C-alpha positions in Angstrom: 30.0 -6.6 6.4 27.0 -7.1 3.7 26.4 -5.3 0.4 23.4 -5.8 -1.9 23.7 -5.2 -5.0 19.9 -3.9 -6.2 19.1 -3.8 -10.3 15.7 -2.3 -11.2 14.5 -3.5 -14.5 11.7 -2.6 -16.8 11.1 -4.9 -20.0 14.6 -5.9 -19.7 14.7 -9.6 -20.5 16.9 -8.8 -23.1 20.0 -7.3 -21.7 19.9 -8.5 -18.0 21.3 -11.6 -18.3 24.3 -10.0 -19.6 23.9 -7.6 -16.7 23.7 -10.6 -14.4 26.5 -12.3 -15.5 29.0 -9.2 -15.1 27.7 -8.7 -11.9 28.5 -12.2 -10.7 31.7 -12.6 -11.9 32.6 -9.2 -10.4 31.5 -9.9 -6.8 34.7 -12.0 -6.0 36.1 -8.7 -5.6 34.2 -8.3 -2.8 34.1 -11.9 -1.3 38.2 -12.1 -1.1 37.6 -9.4 1.5 35.2 -11.4 3.5 32.3 -9.6 2.8 29.2 -11.6 2.2 27.1 -10.3 -1.0 23.6 -10.3 -2.5 21.5 -9.7 -6.1 18.0 -7.9 -6.0 16.3 -7.4 -9.3 13.0 -5.1 -8.7 11.1 -6.0 -11.3 9.1 -3.0 -12.5 6.1 -4.3 -13.7 7.3 -6.1 -16.5 5.0 -7.4 -19.8 8.2 -9.4 -20.6 10.1 -12.5 -18.7 12.4 -9.9 -16.7 11.5 -12.2 -13.3 12.2 -15.1 -14.8 15.5 -14.6 -16.4 16.4 -12.6 -12.6 15.6 -15.6 -10.8 17.5 -18.0 -13.0 20.3 -15.5 -12.9 20.6 -16.2 -9.1 18.7 -12.7 -8.2 16.4 -12.6 -5.4 13.2 -11.2 -7.3 11.1 -7.9 -5.8 8.0 -6.7 -7.8 7.4 -3.3 -7.6 3.7 -2.4 -9.8 4.3 1.5 -10.4 6.0 2.4 -13.5 8.8 4.7 -12.0 12.7 4.1 -11.9 12.7 5.7 -8.4 10.1 3.6 -6.7 11.8 0.5 -8.5 14.8 1.2 -6.6 13.4 1.6 -3.7 11.7 -1.5 -3.4 14.6 -3.4 -4.6 16.6 -1.5 -1.3 13.8 -2.7 0.8 14.2 -5.7 0.2 17.7 -6.1 0.5 19.5 -6.7 3.6 23.1 -5.2 3.2 24.9 -2.5 5.2 25.8 -1.4 2.0 23.6 -0.9 -1.3 24.9 -0.7 -5.0 22.7 0.2 -7.4 23.2 -0.8 -11.0 20.9 -0.4 -13.9 20.1 -3.5 -15.9 22.2 -2.2 -19.0 25.1 -1.8 -17.9 27.9 -4.1 -16.9 30.3 -3.5 -14.3 34.0 -5.0 -14.9 36.0 -6.8 -11.7 38.4 -4.1 -12.0 35.0 -1.4 -11.1 33.8 -3.6 -7.8 37.7 -4.0 -6.8 37.4 0.0 -6.5 34.0 0.2 -4.8 35.2 -2.7 -2.1 38.4 -0.5 -1.9 36.2 3.1 -1.9 33.6 1.3 1.2 36.3 -0.2 2.8 38.3 2.8 3.4 35.6 4.0 6.1 36.2 7.3 4.5 33.0 7.6 2.2 29.4 8.0 2.3 28.3 7.4 -1.0 29.9 6.8 -4.5 29.3 6.8 -8.0 31.0 6.0 -11.5 32.2 7.3 -15.0 30.2 5.9 -17.9 31.3 4.5 -20.8 28.9 3.9 -23.4 28.9 0.6 -25.8 28.2 2.5 -29.5 25.7 5.0 -29.6 27.9 7.7 -32.0 29.6 10.4 -31.4 26.8 12.7 -30.5 26.0 10.1 -27.4 30.3 10.0 -26.6 30.4 14.1 -26.7 27.1 14.0 -24.2 28.7 11.3 -21.8 32.4 12.8 -22.0 30.4 16.2 -21.0 28.6 14.4 -18.3 31.6 12.5 -16.9 33.8 16.1 -16.5 30.9 17.4 -14.5 29.8 14.5 -12.4 33.8 14.4 -11.1 33.7 18.0 -10.4 30.4 18.3 -8.3 30.3 14.7 -7.4 27.1 13.8 -8.8 25.9 10.6 -9.6 25.3 8.9 -12.6 21.9 6.8 -11.6 23.6 3.8 -13.6 26.0 3.3 -10.6 25.6 4.2 -7.1 27.0 3.1 -3.7 25.6 4.2 -0.7 25.8 3.1 3.2 22.2 1.6 3.6 21.8 3.3 6.7 22.2 6.8 5.3 20.2 5.9 2.4 17.2 4.9 4.6 17.9 8.0 7.1 17.0 10.2 3.6 14.0 8.0 3.0 15.8 6.7 -0.2 15.1 8.3 -3.5 12.5 11.0 -4.0 8.8 9.8 -5.4 8.4 12.8 -7.4 11.0 12.3 -10.4 10.5 9.9 -13.3 14.0 11.0 -14.5 17.2 12.5 -12.4 16.4 10.9 -9.1 19.8 10.5 -8.5 20.9 14.1 -8.4 18.1 14.6 -5.7 19.6 12.0 -3.5 23.3 12.8 -3.7 22.1 16.9 -2.6 20.2 15.0 0.6 23.0 12.6 1.5 25.4 15.9 1.3 24.0 16.9 5.1 24.7 13.6 6.5 28.3 13.0 4.5 29.5 16.5 6.3 28.2 15.8 9.8 30.0 12.7 9.6 33.2 14.0 7.7 32.7 11.4 5.1 33.4 12.2 1.4 31.0 11.4 -1.8 33.5 10.0 -4.4 33.4 9.7 -8.0 35.6 6.3 -9.6 36.8 7.6 -12.6 39.7 5.2 -13.5 37.3 1.9 -13.8 34.4 3.3 -15.9 30.9 1.8 -16.0 29.8 0.5 -19.4 26.4 0.9 -20.3 24.4 0.7 -23.5 24.1 3.1 -25.6 20.7 2.0 -27.5 18.5 5.0 -26.7 20.6 6.4 -29.5 19.5 3.5 -31.8 15.9 3.7 -30.3 15.1 7.1 -30.3 15.7 9.9 -32.8 18.1 12.7 -33.1 14.4 14.7 -32.7 12.9 13.1 -29.6 16.5 12.9 -27.8 16.7 16.8 -28.1 13.3 17.6 -27.3 13.4 15.8 -24.0 16.8 17.4 -23.4 15.9 20.8 -24.6 12.9 20.5 -21.9 14.7 19.2 -19.0 17.4 22.0 -19.3 14.4 24.9 -19.7 12.2 23.2 -17.3 14.0 20.8 -15.3 11.3 20.4 -12.5 8.3 19.8 -15.1 10.4 17.4 -16.9 11.6 15.1 -14.6 8.3 15.0 -12.8 6.0 14.2 -15.9 6.2 10.5 -17.1 5.5 11.2 -20.9 8.0 14.1 -21.3 10.6 11.3 -19.9 9.1 8.6 -22.1 12.8 6.9 -23.3 12.9 5.5 -20.0 9.3 4.1 -19.9 7.3 3.5 -23.3 8.8 -0.2 -23.5 11.0 0.1 -26.4 14.0 -2.2 -26.2 
């Protein structure tokens, strides 16, 4: 068994080193099962030292010139050689316990894909409330958070990877396309809840409540048009870090 950790990164030289340290510290949870691993960072047209710190952190580096998270994840996956793909965002720090739970889920032979609930580092009570609401919905509807997704590589490629039309929310579209394969093969989609992923709450510090609220309102009432509009998804693409 071989597992590839794929990390999309746009101007992430500040937080990527901590993510890579956490990933490498947790990888023994796969190695103890006799699995091989690799770490692939896809530099999504960064203007800072993202590629440099990725290489210094022991990762294979891929490059995607078009600024789109979905394309960055797909390019990273194309460079990966694993039987399973584990997508982690560059501002998130997985724990050994989370990797152990992931290895157990994959090793059970009963899942096609999965994700994890999230815990936000900072951000205030509003962000924590929104995160709690998301975690509940994620568990009930078995939806991925984009910051942590594990999927059998064969199935990922069968559905064509992440769609190329959305600038945010592409993980929800991916799980929708994976469900028929899971049903066909009698496999599950699992959300790990006992070992949440720690992710950065920096958007709450970098953006005003009005800016974040505008995005949430637009995404709620016009999801298709909003998520397919790069300018509307500015918290992911305007370069504030």
